[in-house]
N, C-alpha and C positions, 0 to 999 in steps of 0.2 A: 616042427610046428612053425606057424607064422605069428609074429608079434608085431602088432600095428600100434604105433604111438599116435594117439588121436590128435585132433586139431585141424583135420582137413579131409573132406570127403574123397579127394583124389587118392589119398593113402588107402582108404577103405576099398575103393574101386580096384586099385592095383593089387591089394591083398586078396580080394575076391577072385580076381583073374588067376593069381598064383594058386589059390586053394582049389579052384576048379581044375586047373591044369595038372596039379600034382597030388590032389586028394588030401592035402594036409589040413589039420585043424587050425583055426584062427582064434587068437585072443586079441581083442581090441581094448587098449588101455586108454580111457578118457576120450573116447571118440565122439562122433555126432550123437544126437539124441537117439534113444532106443528105437523109436518108430522109424526114423529115417534109416538107421543102420539095418534094421530088419528088412526094410524095403530093398536096400542095396544088396544085401547078401542073399536073401531068400527069393524075393520076387524078381529083381532085375538080373541077378547072377545065378539064381537057381540052386543055391547051396542049401542043404538040409539044416534045420535049426540046431541040431546037435553037433554040427561042425564048427559053429561060431559061438564064442563066448564074449559077452560084453562086460567090461569091468570099469566102473566109474569111481574107484577109490583114489586115483591119482590126481594131484594138484599141479604137478610140474614134471619135468623130465626125470628128476631123481625118483620121485614117487611112482612114475610109470614103472620103474624097475623094482623098487623096494616093496611096493604093495603086492607084487606078483611073484617075486623070485622064489620065495619059500613054497608057494603053491606049485610052481613049475617043478621045483626039485622033488616035491612029494609025488608028483605025477611022472617022475623019472624022465623029464625032458632034459636032453643033453645038448641039443642044438636048436637054434631058432633063427629063422630068417627075420631080420629086423627091418620093418618097413616104416620109413618116415620120409619127409621132404628132403631134397638134396641139400638145402641150406641149413638143415637141422641135423644132418647125419653125423658130422664130426663130433658135436657135443653129445648126441645120443649114443654114439658108438663108444666114446670115452667112458661115459657114465655106465653104460650097459656092460662093457667089458670088465669094469671094476666090480660092479654089483653082481651081475649074473656070473661073471668069471669066478667070484668068490664061492659060488655054489656049483661050480663045475659045468656051467652052461656056456657053450660057445655060440657066438653071434656072427651071422653073415649079413652084411649090409645089402639092402635092396632100396636104393634111393629113387624116390619119385620126383621127376622133374617139377620144378615150381615156376620155371620161365620168368616172366616179368614180375611175378609176385615174390620172387626170392628176396629175402632180407638177410644178408650175411651176418653171422654172429661174430662178435669180437672175441679176442683171445681171453680177455678178463672173464667173460661169461662162460666160455668153454672150460677154462682151467678152474674157475670158481666152482662150477658144478662137479668137475673132476675131484677137487679137494673135498667137497661135501660128500661125494660118493665114497671116497677113501675113508673119511671119518665115520660114515655110516657103517662100513664094513668092520671097522675097529670097535665102534661103540654100540652099534645097533640102534642108533638114534640119528635123526636129522638135526645136527647141531645148530642149524639156522633157526629152526623152530624153538629149540631149547634156549638159545641165546636171546631170541626176540622176547621170550617171556621173562628173562632174568636181567638182561642188560638195561632196558629202559628204567626200571626202578633204581638200579644201582647208579646209572648216569644222572638221574634226577637228584639222588642224595648227594652225589659229588657236586653237582651244580649248586645245590642249596648251601653246601659247606663253603664253596668258593665265594658265593654271594655274601655270605655272612662273615667272610674274612678268615674262615678256618681253612686249613690246607690238609689234604689227605696225607697220611704218613708217607714219608719219602718224597713229598712234592714240594 
């Protein structure tokens, strides 16, 4: 199958060309709006509607994979062509190989050139998302979301204690 990480119409166009050439099904995770995506795949590229699935559950690169991986496994998918922009491929492949790999799904990169629009991603972002992916595999949760809901109240309490002259234990 073909897995397209949304965010750019050029990715969807490249995936549509692959799907036409190879007859593979396509899943677009977080892509362009449904009307435009249907126009690209069905009207412009002539793919039947049952060959393309649009999925809008993802919020970021990690959830591109975590929102779909169990559905793909249930569908007995063992290999996917991963379509994303060339400047996003390193991070997407790291996250995808951790998450999809944990379910026995192999990924092959298909980088879409981004030319002058490329925005290189830093090591911190790449490895940070890789760490999030590993923690998701171990815990079944995106710990960034978990921490965001729990740490601010904790940090506020610590801040109030320090302002009042109280120190946390061990501090």
